C-alpha positions as a printed Julia matrix, in Angstrom:
450×3 Matrix{Float64}:
 24.25  61.45  -24.32
 22.86  61.0   -27.9
 23.81  64.38  -30.37
 22.69  64.76  -33.86
 24.26  67.37  -36.09
 21.94  68.0   -38.67
 21.88  69.9   -42.53
 25.79  69.96  -42.66
 27.91  69.2   -45.01
 30.45  66.19  -43.99
 34.13  66.04  -45.31
 36.18  63.05  -45.3
 39.39  62.36  -47.26
 36.93  60.78  -49.49
 34.61  62.74  -50.56
 32.14  65.56  -49.46
 28.58  65.34  -49.15
 25.14  66.21  -47.35
 24.62  64.19  -44.28
 23.79  64.25  -40.87
 25.85  62.76  -37.86
 24.35  60.57  -35.01
 26.29  60.4   -31.94
 25.64  57.8   -29.47
 28.26  58.62  -26.15
 31.48  58.7   -27.2
 30.97  57.24  -31.02
 29.26  57.9   -34.04
 26.63  55.45  -34.79
 25.35  56.99  -38.29
 26.2   59.22  -41.17
 23.28  59.63  -43.57
 21.15  62.04  -45.3
 17.82  62.92  -43.02
 18.51  61.29  -40.12
 15.51  61.02  -37.85
 16.09  59.57  -34.71
 15.86  61.26  -31.64
 18.73  63.01  -29.74
 19.65  64.88  -26.07
 20.6   67.79  -28.23
 20.39  68.7   -31.93
 22.88  70.76  -33.74
 21.79  72.95  -36.41
 25.02  72.84  -39.2
 23.56  74.88  -41.8
 25.95  76.73  -43.88
 28.97  74.74  -41.85
 31.43  72.25  -42.74
 31.53  68.85  -40.38
 34.95  67.79  -40.26
 37.1   65.01  -38.33
 39.05  66.6   -35.51
 42.25  67.39  -36.17
 45.23  65.04  -35.75
 48.63  66.91  -34.59
 51.4   63.85  -34.92
 54.14  66.57  -34.27
 54.12  68.83  -30.83
 56.6   69.47  -27.94
 54.71  70.64  -24.56
 56.7   71.13  -22.06
 59.84  70.6   -23.73
 63.37  71.52  -22.02
 65.7   72.97  -24.52
 68.9   74.17  -23.18
 68.2   76.66  -20.07
 64.29  77.14  -21.28
 61.45  75.07  -21.57
 58.56  75.37  -24.3
 55.94  77.53  -23.18
 52.83  75.6   -23.17
 52.24  72.44  -21.21
 49.78  70.06  -21.72
 47.19  71.98  -20.2
 47.57  75.31  -22.56
 48.93  73.36  -25.36
 46.15  71.07  -25.67
 43.15  73.77  -25.06
 44.98  75.83  -27.77
 44.46  72.77  -30.08
 40.81  72.15  -29.12
 40.31  75.72  -29.78
 42.0   75.36  -33.39
 40.36  72.42  -34.14
 42.5   69.66  -33.26
 41.13  66.93  -30.84
 44.18  64.72  -30.68
 47.94  65.16  -30.56
 51.16  62.81  -30.48
 53.93  64.37  -28.51
 57.74  63.28  -28.0
 59.02  61.84  -24.8
 62.97  61.98  -24.86
 65.41  59.37  -23.75
 68.36  60.42  -21.53
 71.58  59.19  -22.85
 71.92  55.87  -20.79
 68.28  55.87  -19.62
 65.61  53.7   -20.72
 62.94  54.48  -23.68
 60.09  53.08  -20.76
 61.46  55.49  -18.12
 61.14  58.84  -20.93
 57.22  57.47  -21.86
 56.45  57.44  -18.03
 58.28  60.9   -17.68
 55.91  62.7   -20.54
 52.58  60.49  -19.18
 53.44  62.42  -15.86
 53.74  65.53  -17.65
 50.33  65.2   -19.23
 48.46  63.29  -16.06
 45.49  65.59  -14.83
 46.24  68.35  -18.12
 45.64  67.12  -21.34
 41.73  68.18  -22.47
 42.3   66.41  -25.96
 43.54  62.53  -26.38
 46.82  62.22  -26.96
 49.96  59.53  -27.3
 53.68  59.46  -27.38
 56.2   58.64  -30.08
 59.93  58.38  -27.97
 63.26  60.17  -29.3
 66.05  57.46  -28.77
 69.15  58.95  -28.35
 71.25  56.12  -26.99
 70.91  53.1   -29.31
 71.76  49.68  -27.37
 70.72  46.17  -27.61
 69.08  46.92  -24.24
 66.94  49.75  -26.09
 66.67  47.9   -29.13
 64.6   45.11  -27.41
 62.23  47.59  -25.54
 61.57  48.79  -29.0
 59.24  45.6   -29.4
 57.54  45.89  -25.8
 56.76  49.37  -26.62
 54.92  48.84  -29.77
 52.95  46.33  -27.69
 52.25  48.56  -25.25
 50.89  51.21  -27.9
 53.94  53.54  -28.3
 54.73  52.42  -31.9
 56.71  55.48  -33.33
 60.35  56.06  -32.59
 62.06  59.46  -33.75
 65.57  59.62  -34.35
 68.03  62.73  -35.02
 70.78  63.13  -37.76
 71.37  66.49  -36.5
 72.71  67.97  -33.52
 75.97  66.01  -32.75
 77.01  65.58  -28.98
 73.52  66.13  -27.74
 71.06  64.01  -29.85
 72.18  63.18  -33.5
 72.66  58.77  -33.89
 75.12  57.41  -36.54
 73.97  55.61  -39.71
 74.77  52.31  -37.74
 72.08  52.98  -34.85
 69.35  54.51  -37.13
 70.28  51.32  -39.23
 69.56  48.96  -36.3
 66.45  50.84  -35.16
 65.27  50.32  -38.97
 65.82  47.03  -38.85
 63.94  46.36  -35.57
 60.88  48.07  -36.35
 61.06  46.32  -40.2
 59.8   43.11  -38.06
 57.8   44.91  -34.99
 55.37  47.19  -36.73
 56.97  50.22  -35.43
 57.49  53.17  -37.49
 61.24  55.74  -37.42
 60.62  58.92  -37.99
 63.64  61.08  -38.78
 64.61  65.11  -38.16
 66.64  64.67  -41.85
 69.66  67.12  -41.45
 73.5   66.47  -42.05
 74.81  67.55  -38.46
 78.4   67.05  -39.4
 78.06  69.8   -42.29
 75.72  72.13  -40.02
 78.36  71.6   -37.05
 81.32  73.02  -39.85
 79.08  75.57  -41.24
 78.36  76.92  -38.11
 81.89  77.35  -36.58
 83.29  78.89  -40.03
 80.4   81.7   -39.01
 81.08  81.98  -35.53
 84.92  82.46  -36.52
 83.95  85.07  -38.84
 81.49  87.17  -36.02
 78.96  85.96  -38.27
 76.08  85.4   -35.27
 72.96  87.19  -36.56
 70.0   84.97  -36.83
 70.2   85.12  -40.86
 73.28  82.84  -40.17
 70.57  79.94  -38.82
 69.38  79.85  -42.3
 72.97  79.93  -44.38
 74.33  77.02  -42.2
 71.5   74.52  -42.31
 71.39  74.96  -46.34
 68.82  72.82  -48.15
 71.33  70.78  -49.12
 71.75  69.46  -45.6
 68.48  68.43  -45.5
 68.02  66.66  -48.72
 71.01  64.82  -48.1
 70.32  63.2   -45.36
 66.67  62.66  -46.49
 68.44  60.76  -49.36
 70.64  58.88  -46.75
 67.87  57.74  -44.54
 65.54  56.66  -47.13
 68.59  54.46  -48.52
 69.05  52.69  -44.51
 64.99  52.53  -44.64
 65.47  50.55  -48.29
 68.06  48.46  -47.27
 66.24  47.44  -43.94
 62.97  47.27  -45.77
 61.19  49.2   -43.45
 59.15  52.44  -43.82
 60.06  55.5   -42.76
 58.55  59.17  -41.91
 60.54  62.3   -42.58
 59.21  65.11  -40.35
 59.32  68.88  -40.99
 60.31  68.81  -44.7
 61.17  72.2   -45.45
 63.31  71.88  -48.57
 62.26  71.65  -52.39
 65.25  69.16  -52.68
 63.85  67.08  -49.86
 60.49  67.03  -51.4
 61.97  65.47  -54.89
 64.01  62.94  -52.35
 60.81  61.71  -50.99
 58.71  61.98  -54.47
 61.5   59.36  -56.1
 61.68  57.41  -53.51
 57.28  56.6   -53.89
 57.5   56.38  -57.4
 60.29  53.3   -57.06
 57.84  51.61  -53.96
 60.0   52.93  -50.82
 57.83  53.23  -48.03
 58.63  56.66  -46.95
 56.14  59.47  -45.91
 56.51  62.99  -45.39
 55.19  66.02  -42.94
 55.61  69.26  -43.45
 54.3   72.36  -41.25
 52.57  75.24  -41.5
 55.63  77.66  -41.04
 57.0   76.62  -44.37
 54.27  76.82  -46.21
 53.2   80.27  -44.95
 56.7   82.38  -44.2
 59.77  82.71  -45.88
 63.71  83.2   -44.91
 63.05  86.68  -45.2
 61.22  86.7   -41.72
 65.49  86.26  -40.49
 65.73  89.73  -41.69
 64.12  91.9   -38.37
 63.73  90.09  -35.37
 65.2   86.7   -36.65
 65.39  85.49  -33.4
 61.57  84.96  -33.34
 61.91  82.82  -36.38
 64.78  80.65  -35.45
 63.91  76.59  -35.63
 65.01  73.61  -37.45
 64.86  73.42  -40.58
 64.96  76.86  -41.31
 62.56  78.95  -42.77
 63.41  78.62  -47.0
 62.13  80.86  -49.81
 59.42  81.11  -51.71
 60.4   78.22  -54.63
 61.01  75.76  -51.75
 57.23  77.01  -50.29
 55.58  76.54  -53.79
 57.25  73.03  -53.67
 55.65  71.79  -50.59
 52.26  73.13  -51.96
 52.77  70.91  -54.73
 53.89  67.91  -52.93
 51.14  68.01  -50.42
 48.58  68.25  -53.62
 50.32  65.45  -55.3
 50.42  63.36  -52.49
 54.2   63.44  -52.05
 54.11  64.51  -48.65
 51.09  62.77  -46.93
 50.62  65.0   -43.56
 50.89  68.82  -42.03
 51.9   68.63  -38.23
 53.09  71.83  -36.22
 56.55  71.26  -34.87
 54.53  72.62  -32.14
 57.85  74.04  -29.77
 57.24  77.73  -29.0
 59.35  79.49  -26.62
 58.81  83.53  -25.2
 60.55  86.3   -26.19
 62.86  86.22  -23.0
 64.1   83.0   -23.94
 64.37  83.62  -27.85
 66.43  87.04  -26.76
 68.45  85.23  -24.11
 71.4   85.08  -26.34
 72.91  86.76  -29.27
 74.22  83.93  -31.09
 71.89  82.39  -33.43
 73.47  78.75  -32.34
 72.0   79.05  -28.58
 68.69  80.75  -29.67
 65.92  77.99  -28.51
 64.64  76.69  -31.88
 61.12  76.35  -32.36
 57.4   78.3   -32.92
 53.97  78.4   -31.99
 51.11  76.83  -34.55
 49.17  74.2   -32.83
 46.1   76.66  -32.51
 46.2   78.06  -36.37
 47.26  74.86  -38.08
 43.68  74.3   -39.67
 42.73  77.42  -39.94
 45.92  78.76  -42.06
 45.67  76.02  -44.48
 41.79  76.39  -44.84
 41.96  80.0   -45.63
 44.94  79.32  -48.31
 42.44  77.6   -50.3
 45.28  75.66  -51.8
 44.0   72.03  -51.35
 40.65  70.55  -51.96
 38.55  69.63  -49.24
 39.11  66.65  -48.82
 42.87  66.72  -49.09
 42.95  68.98  -46.36
 41.29  66.67  -44.07
 43.62  64.0   -45.48
 46.91  65.97  -44.0
 45.6   67.45  -41.38
 43.63  64.55  -40.26
 43.21  61.02  -41.86
 46.96  60.23  -43.13
 48.28  61.05  -39.78
 46.11  58.92  -37.96
 46.47  56.02  -40.41
 50.61  56.23  -40.24
 50.11  56.23  -36.28
 47.58  53.71  -35.88
 44.94  55.44  -34.86
 42.17  55.23  -37.58
 39.83  54.43  -38.02
 38.98  55.21  -34.72
 40.54  58.89  -35.06
 41.16  60.81  -38.29
 37.1   60.28  -40.08
 33.84  60.62  -39.59
 32.05  56.57  -39.89
 30.02  54.63  -37.38
 32.02  53.37  -35.1
 34.83  56.11  -35.13
 35.25  58.27  -32.07
 33.42  61.6   -32.05
 35.84  63.76  -32.76
 34.6   66.15  -34.43
 34.55  69.94  -35.98
 31.78  72.18  -36.98
 33.54  74.51  -39.02
 32.77  77.98  -40.16
 33.52  78.48  -43.59
 32.57  82.28  -43.32
 34.34  83.17  -39.62
 36.49  86.15  -39.84
 39.71  86.26  -37.72
 42.39  88.07  -37.09
 45.63  85.77  -35.63
 47.35  87.98  -32.3
 49.38  86.95  -29.63
 47.04  89.18  -27.64
 43.79  87.0   -28.34
 45.55  82.89  -28.74
 45.34  80.32  -26.04
 48.37  79.22  -26.27
 50.63  80.2   -23.6
 53.84  82.33  -25.63
 53.98  86.38  -26.01
 54.05  86.22  -29.78
 52.86  84.56  -32.89
 54.59  83.76  -36.17
 51.78  84.85  -38.06
 50.62  88.0   -35.97
 48.08  90.18  -37.68
 46.91  87.82  -40.48
 43.55  87.8   -41.02
 41.85  84.21  -42.09
 38.43  83.14  -42.86
 37.33  79.86  -41.31
 37.2   78.73  -37.92
 35.77  76.23  -35.8
 32.07  76.99  -34.31
 31.7   73.75  -32.29
 34.41  71.23  -31.44
 33.62  67.92  -29.78
 35.9   65.24  -28.27
 34.61  61.76  -28.18
 31.22  63.08  -28.42
 31.7   65.63  -25.49
 31.45  69.62  -26.67
 34.8   71.2   -25.79
 34.59  74.11  -27.68
 31.4   76.41  -28.31
 31.48  79.65  -30.39
 34.8   80.41  -29.46
 34.91  79.67  -25.69
 36.81  76.69  -24.26
 34.04  74.62  -22.38
 35.91  71.18  -21.96
 38.11  70.69  -18.93
 41.91  69.98  -18.39
 42.82  66.31  -17.52
 39.89  64.82  -19.68
 42.43  63.75  -22.36
 43.03  60.29  -22.96
 46.65  58.61  -23.45
 45.99  56.67  -26.96
 47.32  52.78  -27.28
 48.23  52.83  -31.03
 47.88  50.12  -32.97
 51.34  48.57  -34.53
 52.05  48.67  -38.16
 50.8   45.63  -39.69
 54.3   44.14  -40.99
């Protein structure tokens, strides 16, 4: 099918201009003013923006966490993503202790099979770094799974030591992979939590107090130092602290290949949320104060932070309230559907930077560009016709995520998707999902050029 989008304002990371977009089948074939080609369908985008589909490189769908599982599976989560203008996600497959990385990928592929409504890939969370696992890194990169997350927190569960992290960095320095780190000092946090519990302090605010900004910044500093010694690139997920942005900025200024990601929750929520029903806002790292929030915005604007992803990992109110002790509450929040609208409504970033941090840079960093993340001939026709004047009120009663609360409940936002295309096929039209679960494709991501 040939589809022509006419009279819109095309926005990419490189510029904004009036242009038409011609789609033939799954690909964009022409971007230019006044295209006269015939098409099976013509969409008038007058007064609308034409954006590349969002790329969210940090989601946790169908994710076990203690005695709970994240509320969205690959059907509900990807439909919600599409409704918000995201057409590609990269989720996390978790290695079992003693298990293989390939087994983790196959387990998560089975979770997505027949359910994903948009295109998807996987990072692997590496929990057990053995010689055999290090060899697997090479084969996985060749198979299109090119990124590996290691935790510097959660001792006894997910945390690896510095030697394991360094060995993984050395491997990815030469095989085209990319190491991601959850940067928090797990040992320090464990001690602070033990002290809080011993003093009988079990409320949600203790979650923030026992995971201070310094624990995040120290771990980021250490991870960056290890990456520099290994001469390997590094990606730091869900940056929340001002001090961590400073560490990344300093490292990039001296030429280190480090990239930083933040999330909407850290841009739009603060630790004031822990004062009332704080369990709903337990996530790691925790919410910070307004000074940290402002530093994150500055980092995005200055290019010190490269991406905004969601860390989408929501749990129902029943799961959030099952345990009174803050250390036992499953961490995570909903965001896969609201990311683009929240950022657009804030008007803190130029349109080109908005597109860069939500689509282009994630695609570049994780081996998807230029197939994803831009509007250009040859790219997948993952497109969002965006209505900048559409008003919406965020509510758990109307969102498409399968969770019974929303961290941004009641916020009125200006700007929302009108039509969303996945590889040239409309999957959202005027607030209605018209796609089909199971049509999303697994993405074979390109290795980084060493």
